[in-house]
VEXMITI-581622 format. One record per residue (C-alpha): residue number from 0; chain; x, y, z. Coordinates in nm, 4 decimals, decimal comma, always signed. Layout:
N
+-----+--------+----------+----------+----------+
! num ! chaine !       px !       py !       pz !
+-----+--------+----------+----------+----------+
! NUM !      A !        X !        Y !        Z !
...
+-----+--------+----------+----------+----------+
END
This chain:
327
+-----+--------+----------+----------+----------+
! num ! chaine !       px !       py !       pz !
+-----+--------+----------+----------+----------+
!   0 !      A !  +9,0462 !  +9,2433 ! +13,1801 !
!   1 !      A !  +9,3045 !  +9,3819 ! +12,9978 !
!   2 !      A !  +9,5089 !  +9,1642 ! +12,7549 !
!   3 !      A !  +9,8654 !  +9,1433 ! +12,9168 !
!   4 !      A ! +10,0169 !  +8,8351 ! +12,7922 !
!   5 !      A ! +10,3866 !  +8,8940 ! +12,7175 !
!   6 !      A ! +10,4840 !  +8,8000 ! +12,3560 !
!   7 !      A ! +10,6038 !  +8,4453 ! +12,2855 !
!   8 !      A ! +10,8916 !  +8,6131 ! +12,0953 !
!   9 !      A ! +11,0554 !  +8,7374 ! +12,4232 !
!  10 !      A ! +11,1908 !  +8,3698 ! +12,4194 !
!  11 !      A ! +11,3889 !  +8,4123 ! +12,1214 !
!  12 !      A ! +11,7834 !  +8,4415 ! +12,1697 !
!  13 !      A ! +11,9003 !  +8,7942 ! +12,2750 !
!  14 !      A ! +11,5431 !  +8,9412 ! +12,3626 !
!  15 !      A ! +11,5381 !  +9,2132 ! +12,6481 !
!  16 !      A ! +11,1980 !  +9,2970 ! +12,7536 !
!  17 !      A ! +11,0853 !  +9,6538 ! +12,6914 !
!  18 !      A ! +10,9578 !  +9,8667 ! +12,9604 !
!  19 !      A ! +10,6551 ! +10,1463 ! +13,0034 !
!  20 !      A ! +10,3913 ! +10,1479 ! +12,7393 !
!  21 !      A ! +10,5895 !  +9,8880 ! +12,5458 !
!  22 !      A ! +10,5963 !  +9,6235 ! +12,7892 !
!  23 !      A ! +10,5485 !  +9,2756 ! +12,6628 !
!  24 !      A ! +10,7356 !  +9,2642 ! +12,3641 !
!  25 !      A ! +11,1161 !  +9,3077 ! +12,3145 !
!  26 !      A ! +11,3127 !  +9,6202 ! +12,3403 !
!  27 !      A ! +11,5805 !  +9,4732 ! +12,1168 !
!  28 !      A ! +11,7572 !  +9,1429 ! +12,0331 !
!  29 !      A ! +12,1153 !  +9,2424 ! +12,1564 !
!  30 !      A ! +12,2171 !  +9,4955 ! +11,8772 !
!  31 !      A ! +11,9870 !  +9,8061 ! +11,8585 !
!  32 !      A ! +12,1779 !  +9,9526 ! +11,5910 !
!  33 !      A ! +12,1991 !  +9,6663 ! +11,3688 !
!  34 !      A ! +11,8430 !  +9,6177 ! +11,4020 !
!  35 !      A ! +11,7951 !  +9,9810 ! +11,3012 !
!  36 !      A ! +11,9865 !  +9,9370 ! +10,9992 !
!  37 !      A ! +11,8097 !  +9,6180 ! +10,8956 !
!  38 !      A ! +11,4600 !  +9,7947 ! +10,9347 !
!  39 !      A ! +11,5806 ! +10,1097 ! +10,7105 !
!  40 !      A ! +11,7027 !  +9,8606 ! +10,4624 !
!  41 !      A ! +11,3878 !  +9,6943 ! +10,4520 !
!  42 !      A ! +11,4569 !  +9,3589 ! +10,6384 !
!  43 !      A ! +11,3394 !  +9,1901 ! +10,8933 !
!  44 !      A ! +10,9979 !  +9,2603 ! +11,1137 !
!  45 !      A ! +10,9009 !  +9,4185 ! +11,4292 !
!  46 !      A ! +10,6901 !  +9,2444 ! +11,6879 !
!  47 !      A ! +10,3972 !  +9,4861 ! +11,7702 !
!  48 !      A ! +10,1810 !  +9,2197 ! +11,9500 !
!  49 !      A ! +10,1320 !  +9,4347 ! +12,2533 !
!  50 !      A !  +9,9005 !  +9,6652 ! +12,0650 !
!  51 !      A !  +9,5117 !  +9,6582 ! +12,0810 !
!  52 !      A !  +9,3223 !  +9,5077 ! +11,7860 !
!  53 !      A !  +8,9500 !  +9,6015 ! +11,7571 !
!  54 !      A !  +8,7394 !  +9,5026 ! +11,4762 !
!  55 !      A !  +8,4116 !  +9,6573 ! +11,3167 !
!  56 !      A !  +8,1796 !  +9,4590 ! +11,0945 !
!  57 !      A !  +7,8294 !  +9,5202 ! +10,9468 !
!  58 !      A !  +7,7136 !  +9,7021 ! +10,6584 !
!  59 !      A !  +7,6815 ! +10,0389 ! +10,8321 !
!  60 !      A !  +8,0625 ! +10,0092 ! +10,9569 !
!  61 !      A !  +8,2098 ! +10,2707 ! +10,7315 !
!  62 !      A !  +7,9252 ! +10,5187 ! +10,7657 !
!  63 !      A !  +7,9043 ! +10,4853 ! +11,1217 !
!  64 !      A !  +8,2730 ! +10,5356 ! +11,1714 !
!  65 !      A !  +8,2986 ! +10,8202 ! +10,9793 !
!  66 !      A !  +8,0522 ! +11,0052 ! +11,2095 !
!  67 !      A !  +8,2812 ! +10,9441 ! +11,5247 !
!  68 !      A !  +8,6127 ! +10,9861 ! +11,3598 !
!  69 !      A !  +8,8062 ! +11,2747 ! +11,2291 !
!  70 !      A !  +8,8887 ! +11,1019 ! +10,9284 !
!  71 !      A !  +8,6852 ! +11,0631 ! +10,5953 !
!  72 !      A !  +8,6040 ! +10,6963 ! +10,5978 !
!  73 !      A !  +8,2626 ! +10,6385 ! +10,4452 !
!  74 !      A !  +8,3973 ! +10,5894 ! +10,1050 !
!  75 !      A !  +8,7163 ! +10,3928 ! +10,2374 !
!  76 !      A !  +8,8399 ! +10,1702 !  +9,9445 !
!  77 !      A !  +8,8743 !  +9,7993 ! +10,0584 !
!  78 !      A !  +9,2768 !  +9,7560 ! +10,1450 !
!  79 !      A !  +9,3594 ! +10,1230 ! +10,1619 !
!  80 !      A !  +9,5158 ! +10,2185 ! +10,4996 !
!  81 !      A !  +9,4276 ! +10,5305 ! +10,6792 !
!  82 !      A !  +9,4673 ! +10,6885 ! +11,0508 !
!  83 !      A !  +9,1973 ! +10,8530 ! +11,2436 !
!  84 !      A !  +9,1457 ! +11,0108 ! +11,5855 !
!  85 !      A !  +8,8826 ! +11,0320 ! +11,8552 !
!  86 !      A !  +8,8847 ! +11,3596 ! +12,0282 !
!  87 !      A !  +8,7067 ! +11,5007 ! +12,3331 !
!  88 !      A !  +8,4423 ! +11,7568 ! +12,3019 !
!  89 !      A !  +8,6778 ! +11,9976 ! +12,3511 !
!  90 !      A !  +8,9119 ! +11,8569 ! +12,0638 !
!  91 !      A !  +9,1742 ! +11,6955 ! +12,2853 !
!  92 !      A !  +9,2996 ! +11,3777 ! +12,1465 !
!  93 !      A !  +9,1689 ! +11,0731 ! +12,3198 !
!  94 !      A !  +9,2406 ! +10,7839 ! +12,0928 !
!  95 !      A !  +9,4480 ! +10,7302 ! +11,7841 !
!  96 !      A !  +9,3314 ! +10,4441 ! +11,5217 !
!  97 !      A !  +9,5558 ! +10,2846 ! +11,2507 !
!  98 !      A !  +9,2926 ! +10,1307 ! +11,0425 !
!  99 !      A !  +9,2098 !  +9,9317 ! +10,7121 !
! 100 !      A !  +8,9155 !  +9,7908 ! +10,5592 !
! 101 !      A !  +8,9125 !  +9,4291 ! +10,4148 !
! 102 !      A !  +8,5925 !  +9,4476 ! +10,2106 !
! 103 !      A !  +8,3698 !  +9,3235 ! +10,5350 !
! 104 !      A !  +8,5594 !  +9,4202 ! +10,8441 !
! 105 !      A !  +8,7341 !  +9,7260 ! +10,9820 !
! 106 !      A !  +9,0478 !  +9,6418 ! +11,1321 !
! 107 !      A !  +9,1936 !  +9,8813 ! +11,3817 !
! 108 !      A !  +9,5276 !  +9,8684 ! +11,5863 !
! 109 !      A !  +9,5887 ! +10,1237 ! +11,8762 !
! 110 !      A !  +9,8155 ! +10,1998 ! +12,1670 !
! 111 !      A !  +9,8811 !  +9,8870 ! +12,4254 !
! 112 !      A !  +9,5956 !  +9,8880 ! +12,6819 !
! 113 !      A !  +9,3791 ! +10,1571 ! +12,5160 !
! 114 !      A !  +9,1591 !  +9,9314 ! +12,3236 !
! 115 !      A !  +8,9262 !  +9,8550 ! +12,6400 !
! 116 !      A !  +8,8354 ! +10,2240 ! +12,6594 !
! 117 !      A !  +8,8273 ! +10,2601 ! +12,3030 !
! 118 !      A !  +8,5886 !  +9,9671 ! +12,2393 !
! 119 !      A !  +8,3514 ! +10,1231 ! +12,5607 !
! 120 !      A !  +8,3256 ! +10,4420 ! +12,3604 !
! 121 !      A !  +8,2252 ! +10,2923 ! +12,0359 !
! 122 !      A !  +7,9820 ! +10,0620 ! +12,2046 !
! 123 !      A !  +7,8307 ! +10,3565 ! +12,3822 !
! 124 !      A !  +7,7633 ! +10,5215 ! +12,0316 !
! 125 !      A !  +7,6218 ! +10,2113 ! +11,8412 !
! 126 !      A !  +7,2370 ! +10,3055 ! +11,8799 !
! 127 !      A !  +7,0515 ! +10,1489 ! +11,5901 !
! 128 !      A !  +7,3430 ! +10,1131 ! +11,3527 !
! 129 !      A !  +7,4187 !  +9,7773 ! +11,1825 !
! 130 !      A !  +7,7709 !  +9,7307 ! +11,3230 !
! 131 !      A !  +7,9280 !  +9,4547 ! +11,5512 !
! 132 !      A !  +8,2436 !  +9,5704 ! +11,7459 !
! 133 !      A !  +8,4825 !  +9,3290 ! +11,8911 !
! 134 !      A !  +8,8227 !  +9,3510 ! +12,0994 !
! 135 !      A !  +9,0336 !  +9,0926 ! +11,9032 !
! 136 !      A !  +9,3618 !  +9,1495 ! +12,0924 !
! 137 !      A !  +9,3644 !  +8,7965 ! +12,2407 !
! 138 !      A !  +9,3216 !  +8,6468 ! +11,8918 !
! 139 !      A !  +9,5362 !  +8,8635 ! +11,6806 !
! 140 !      A !  +9,8692 !  +9,0118 ! +11,6982 !
! 141 !      A ! +10,0377 !  +9,3107 ! +11,4860 !
! 142 !      A ! +10,3578 !  +9,3006 ! +11,3296 !
! 143 !      A ! +10,5225 !  +9,5169 ! +11,0902 !
! 144 !      A ! +10,7231 !  +9,4518 ! +10,7782 !
! 145 !      A ! +10,9402 !  +9,7778 ! +10,7229 !
! 146 !      A ! +10,9231 !  +9,9964 ! +10,4187 !
! 147 !      A ! +11,0878 !  +9,8333 ! +10,1379 !
! 148 !      A ! +11,0633 !  +9,4733 ! +10,2423 !
! 149 !      A ! +10,9801 !  +9,2240 !  +9,9361 !
! 150 !      A ! +10,8661 !  +8,9683 ! +10,1816 !
! 151 !      A ! +10,5402 !  +8,8479 ! +10,0737 !
! 152 !      A ! +10,2801 !  +8,8254 ! +10,3785 !
! 153 !      A ! +10,1268 !  +8,5212 ! +10,4866 !
! 154 !      A !  +9,8278 !  +8,3820 ! +10,3250 !
! 155 !      A !  +9,5298 !  +8,5098 ! +10,4814 !
! 156 !      A !  +9,6849 !  +8,8064 ! +10,6894 !
! 157 !      A !  +9,5240 !  +9,1085 ! +10,6845 !
! 158 !      A !  +9,7516 !  +9,3848 ! +10,5608 !
! 159 !      A !  +9,7847 !  +9,7642 ! +10,6176 !
! 160 !      A ! +10,0125 !  +9,9097 ! +10,3729 !
! 161 !      A ! +10,1515 ! +10,2534 ! +10,4558 !
! 162 !      A ! +10,4604 ! +10,4691 ! +10,3342 !
! 163 !      A ! +10,6203 ! +10,3141 ! +10,6585 !
! 164 !      A ! +10,5676 !  +9,9463 ! +10,6405 !
! 165 !      A ! +10,3096 !  +9,7204 ! +10,6045 !
! 166 !      A ! +10,1015 !  +9,6226 ! +10,9152 !
! 167 !      A !  +9,9958 !  +9,2661 ! +10,9447 !
! 168 !      A !  +9,7006 !  +9,1311 ! +11,1665 !
! 169 !      A !  +9,8207 !  +8,7865 ! +11,2616 !
! 170 !      A !  +9,6591 !  +8,4904 ! +11,4414 !
! 171 !      A !  +9,8334 !  +8,5189 ! +11,7497 !
! 172 !      A !  +9,9075 !  +8,1510 ! +11,7666 !
! 173 !      A ! +10,1215 !  +8,1939 ! +11,4329 !
! 174 !      A ! +10,3629 !  +8,4532 ! +11,6170 !
! 175 !      A ! +10,6315 !  +8,2034 ! +11,6406 !
! 176 !      A ! +10,6138 !  +8,0255 ! +11,2908 !
! 177 !      A ! +10,6013 !  +8,3992 ! +11,1464 !
! 178 !      A ! +10,9299 !  +8,4770 ! +11,3274 !
! 179 !      A ! +11,0803 !  +8,1625 ! +11,1741 !
! 180 !      A ! +10,9929 !  +8,2351 ! +10,8385 !
! 181 !      A ! +11,0551 !  +8,6536 ! +10,8486 !
! 182 !      A ! +11,3272 !  +8,6868 ! +11,0810 !
! 183 !      A ! +11,5612 !  +8,8502 ! +11,1953 !
! 184 !      A ! +11,3319 !  +9,0500 ! +11,4345 !
! 185 !      A ! +11,4012 !  +9,3965 ! +11,5379 !
! 186 !      A ! +11,2879 !  +9,5267 ! +11,8568 !
! 187 !      A ! +11,0502 !  +9,8344 ! +11,9396 !
! 188 !      A ! +11,3785 ! +10,0540 ! +12,0313 !
! 189 !      A ! +11,4727 ! +10,0197 ! +11,6696 !
! 190 !      A ! +11,1081 ! +10,0881 ! +11,5482 !
! 191 !      A ! +11,0866 ! +10,4026 ! +11,7989 !
! 192 !      A ! +11,4072 ! +10,5477 ! +11,6444 !
! 193 !      A ! +11,3024 ! +10,5261 ! +11,2803 !
! 194 !      A ! +10,9517 ! +10,6962 ! +11,3792 !
! 195 !      A ! +11,1418 ! +10,9805 ! +11,5964 !
! 196 !      A ! +11,3635 ! +10,9987 ! +11,2672 !
! 197 !      A ! +11,0634 ! +11,0458 ! +11,0508 !
! 198 !      A ! +10,8858 ! +11,2939 ! +11,2694 !
! 199 !      A ! +10,5815 ! +11,0711 ! +11,3573 !
! 200 !      A ! +10,3885 ! +11,1547 ! +11,6665 !
! 201 !      A ! +10,2802 ! +10,8560 ! +11,8853 !
! 202 !      A !  +9,9498 ! +10,9080 ! +12,1145 !
! 203 !      A ! +10,0619 ! +10,9095 ! +12,4770 !
! 204 !      A ! +10,4275 ! +10,9919 ! +12,4119 !
! 205 !      A ! +10,3727 ! +11,2952 ! +12,1773 !
! 206 !      A ! +10,0615 ! +11,3837 ! +12,3537 !
! 207 !      A !  +9,9159 ! +11,4667 ! +12,6809 !
! 208 !      A !  +9,5383 ! +11,5275 ! +12,8306 !
! 209 !      A !  +9,5292 ! +11,8469 ! +12,6473 !
! 210 !      A !  +9,7066 ! +11,8172 ! +12,3327 !
! 211 !      A !  +9,5002 ! +11,9126 ! +11,9904 !
! 212 !      A !  +9,5957 ! +11,7660 ! +11,6435 !
! 213 !      A !  +9,7304 ! +12,0817 ! +11,5002 !
! 214 !      A ! +10,0381 ! +12,0636 ! +11,7764 !
! 215 !      A ! +10,1681 ! +11,7429 ! +11,6518 !
! 216 !      A ! +10,1076 ! +11,7591 ! +11,2717 !
! 217 !      A !  +9,8176 ! +11,5452 ! +11,2579 !
! 218 !      A !  +9,6024 ! +11,7636 ! +11,0295 !
! 219 !      A !  +9,5852 ! +11,5821 ! +10,6892 !
! 220 !      A !  +9,7260 ! +11,2560 ! +10,7778 !
! 221 !      A !  +9,4634 ! +11,1882 ! +11,0713 !
! 222 !      A !  +9,2251 ! +11,4568 ! +11,0433 !
! 223 !      A !  +9,0047 ! +11,5312 ! +10,7389 !
! 224 !      A !  +8,9193 ! +11,9234 ! +10,7056 !
! 225 !      A !  +8,6322 ! +11,8849 ! +10,4764 !
! 226 !      A !  +8,3836 ! +11,5968 ! +10,6225 !
! 227 !      A !  +8,0858 ! +11,6026 ! +10,8225 !
! 228 !      A !  +8,0660 ! +11,6675 ! +11,1956 !
! 229 !      A !  +8,2146 ! +11,4545 ! +11,4736 !
! 230 !      A !  +8,2859 ! +11,5313 ! +11,8401 !
! 231 !      A !  +8,5851 ! +11,8054 ! +11,8744 !
! 232 !      A !  +8,5251 ! +11,9418 ! +11,5350 !
! 233 !      A !  +8,4581 ! +12,2922 ! +11,6742 !
! 234 !      A !  +8,7980 ! +12,3117 ! +11,8150 !
! 235 !      A !  +8,9286 ! +12,1789 ! +11,5024 !
! 236 !      A !  +8,7949 ! +12,4385 ! +11,2976 !
! 237 !      A !  +8,8497 ! +12,7028 ! +11,4980 !
! 238 !      A !  +9,2207 ! +12,6730 ! +11,5249 !
! 239 !      A !  +9,2509 ! +12,5794 ! +11,1823 !
! 240 !      A !  +9,0596 ! +12,9055 ! +11,0470 !
! 241 !      A !  +9,0945 ! +13,1555 ! +11,3305 !
! 242 !      A !  +9,4243 ! +13,0866 ! +11,5401 !
! 243 !      A !  +9,7447 ! +12,8840 ! +11,6003 !
! 244 !      A !  +9,7830 ! +12,5947 ! +11,8550 !
! 245 !      A !  +9,9351 ! +12,6926 ! +12,1676 !
! 246 !      A ! +10,2080 ! +12,4309 ! +12,1485 !
! 247 !      A ! +10,4194 ! +12,2846 ! +11,8421 !
! 248 !      A ! +10,5988 ! +11,9593 ! +11,7955 !
! 249 !      A ! +10,9843 ! +11,9735 ! +11,7126 !
! 250 !      A ! +11,2569 ! +11,7426 ! +11,6364 !
! 251 !      A ! +11,5599 ! +11,7814 ! +11,8547 !
! 252 !      A ! +11,9297 ! +11,7009 ! +11,7691 !
! 253 !      A ! +12,1045 ! +11,6312 ! +12,1109 !
! 254 !      A ! +12,4465 ! +11,6460 ! +12,2099 !
! 255 !      A ! +12,6077 ! +11,3348 ! +12,1580 !
! 256 !      A ! +12,8899 ! +11,3671 ! +12,4097 !
! 257 !      A ! +12,6602 ! +11,3110 ! +12,6908 !
! 258 !      A ! +12,6471 ! +10,9538 ! +12,8364 !
! 259 !      A ! +12,2449 ! +10,9774 ! +12,8812 !
! 260 !      A ! +11,9923 ! +11,1308 ! +12,6995 !
! 261 !      A ! +11,6726 ! +11,3115 ! +12,7967 !
! 262 !      A ! +11,3623 ! +11,0910 ! +12,8386 !
! 263 !      A ! +10,9930 ! +11,1393 ! +12,7899 !
! 264 !      A ! +10,8802 ! +11,4402 ! +13,0241 !
! 265 !      A ! +11,2093 ! +11,5857 ! +13,0930 !
! 266 !      A ! +11,1845 ! +11,9555 ! +13,0641 !
! 267 !      A ! +11,3005 ! +12,1697 ! +12,7666 !
! 268 !      A ! +11,4506 ! +12,5159 ! +12,8270 !
! 269 !      A ! +11,6398 ! +12,8136 ! +12,6484 !
! 270 !      A ! +12,0018 ! +12,7356 ! +12,7071 !
! 271 !      A ! +12,0704 ! +13,1061 ! +12,7928 !
! 272 !      A ! +11,8440 ! +13,0660 ! +13,0794 !
! 273 !      A ! +11,9984 ! +12,7561 ! +13,2203 !
! 274 !      A ! +11,8696 ! +12,4875 ! +13,4330 !
! 275 !      A ! +11,6600 ! +12,7267 ! +13,6249 !
! 276 !      A ! +11,4910 ! +12,8727 ! +13,3485 !
! 277 !      A ! +11,1257 ! +12,8520 ! +13,2582 !
! 278 !      A ! +11,0086 ! +12,5280 ! +13,1251 !
! 279 !      A ! +10,9077 ! +12,5785 ! +12,7575 !
! 280 !      A ! +10,7940 ! +12,2175 ! +12,7076 !
! 281 !      A ! +10,8848 ! +11,8854 ! +12,7415 !
! 282 !      A ! +11,0591 ! +11,5839 ! +12,5703 !
! 283 !      A ! +10,8248 ! +11,3159 ! +12,4392 !
! 284 !      A ! +11,0446 ! +11,0414 ! +12,2830 !
! 285 !      A ! +11,4079 ! +11,0301 ! +12,2889 !
! 286 !      A ! +11,6237 ! +10,7705 ! +12,0990 !
! 287 !      A ! +11,9697 ! +10,6628 ! +11,9654 !
! 288 !      A ! +11,9976 ! +10,6895 ! +11,6059 !
! 289 !      A ! +12,2213 ! +10,4687 ! +11,4120 !
! 290 !      A ! +12,3224 ! +10,7421 ! +11,1887 !
! 291 !      A ! +12,1891 ! +11,0712 ! +11,3390 !
! 292 !      A ! +12,3138 ! +10,9856 ! +11,6997 !
! 293 !      A ! +12,0768 ! +11,0906 ! +11,9954 !
! 294 !      A ! +11,7542 ! +11,2672 ! +11,8944 !
! 295 !      A ! +11,4327 ! +11,3287 ! +12,0271 !
! 296 !      A ! +11,0924 ! +11,4779 ! +11,9450 !
! 297 !      A ! +10,9434 ! +11,7591 ! +12,2131 !
! 298 !      A ! +10,6409 ! +11,9513 ! +12,2400 !
! 299 !      A ! +10,7126 ! +12,2954 ! +12,3150 !
! 300 !      A ! +10,5550 ! +12,6422 ! +12,3220 !
! 301 !      A ! +10,4610 ! +12,8054 ! +11,9890 !
! 302 !      A ! +10,6156 ! +13,1186 ! +12,0335 !
! 303 !      A ! +10,9707 ! +12,9573 ! +12,1084 !
! 304 !      A ! +11,1848 ! +13,1003 ! +11,8202 !
! 305 !      A ! +11,2981 ! +12,8196 ! +11,5597 !
! 306 !      A ! +11,6321 ! +12,9518 ! +11,5958 !
! 307 !      A ! +11,6812 ! +12,9387 ! +11,9752 !
! 308 !      A ! +11,9388 ! +12,7304 ! +12,1462 !
! 309 !      A ! +11,7323 ! +12,4690 ! +12,3704 !
! 310 !      A ! +11,8713 ! +12,2552 ! +12,6602 !
! 311 !      A ! +11,6791 ! +11,9204 ! +12,7668 !
! 312 !      A ! +11,6740 ! +11,7246 ! +13,0827 !
! 313 !      A ! +11,8467 ! +11,7418 ! +13,4174 !
! 314 !      A ! +12,1910 ! +11,7004 ! +13,2437 !
! 315 !      A ! +12,0964 ! +12,0449 ! +13,0288 !
! 316 !      A ! +12,1939 ! +11,8552 ! +12,7267 !
! 317 !      A ! +12,2209 ! +12,0925 ! +12,4280 !
! 318 !      A ! +11,9352 ! +12,0400 ! +12,1678 !
! 319 !      A ! +11,9326 ! +12,1995 ! +11,8296 !
! 320 !      A ! +11,5429 ! +12,2110 ! +11,6830 !
! 321 !      A ! +11,4184 ! +12,1378 ! +11,3516 !
! 322 !      A ! +11,0589 ! +12,2598 ! +11,2856 !
! 323 !      A ! +10,7846 ! +12,0032 ! +11,2614 !
! 324 !      A ! +10,5066 ! +12,2088 ! +11,3120 !
! 325 !      A ! +10,5238 ! +12,5614 ! +11,1903 !
! 326 !      A ! +10,5034 ! +12,8300 ! +11,4715 !
+-----+--------+----------+----------+----------+
END
């Protein structure tokens, strides 16, 4: 049964529950922009305890994962964070893994609710390898200290350090005491706004059932081009060497005079064609940023000119694009 227990931090003062894929944690604690500024300044933390947690242990864990994932992990040093994908046979993104090895166990966090299907896939590929795979979501929670934070992680916590912050795997029972010591908390809306600002794609938001890694800029960061075979590698190699992806991720500056902003799934069109024009793509994530105003990521057709004037959503909000993935 899927883990769906809400975070105990939703009882903190000002907490407003998030909806959609982030249900179970706080969207904000009363002041979205203050929370964004705190994270940008390297203070506070984000409750990501709704994310799935899986561990892989055993002496074959890295060599085995190397065969299944898009990333080169066979020689992954202890403590070094990396990202990896599981692709379909046709090269479409199925799972994204944020992982670190602590010397005896690989710790993985993944999108909320995705741990069950990821675990089922991993279990189906165990064969004779000396690995043990476990869903640890009920026992461990993920929190993130932002980039620039000088806070020392709690003793015993597994730490995954990246350019965007430190992910901590904490015993779920310690969430309340962690919040008391490491506050103030910031909600996932602040976290998402900084993610959009940094052009960082999120699986399930910037992707759909046919997304390939090239479209959202994951070649290099999550896909290693010089490793051995894995499921979907043929598509990755073919597009990398012989062609271009059909779509590309873009960053949008949205018209700040509008009351509402486009949301996930809203159509993106050419401004000159108006609201009845051909759909060129869709908004993937939108946010209100403390400095940039309303912003978004979108997935659009590759051949849309980089200087094209765009509109997004039912209000035909003007949108100026910045290139994330080159056409």
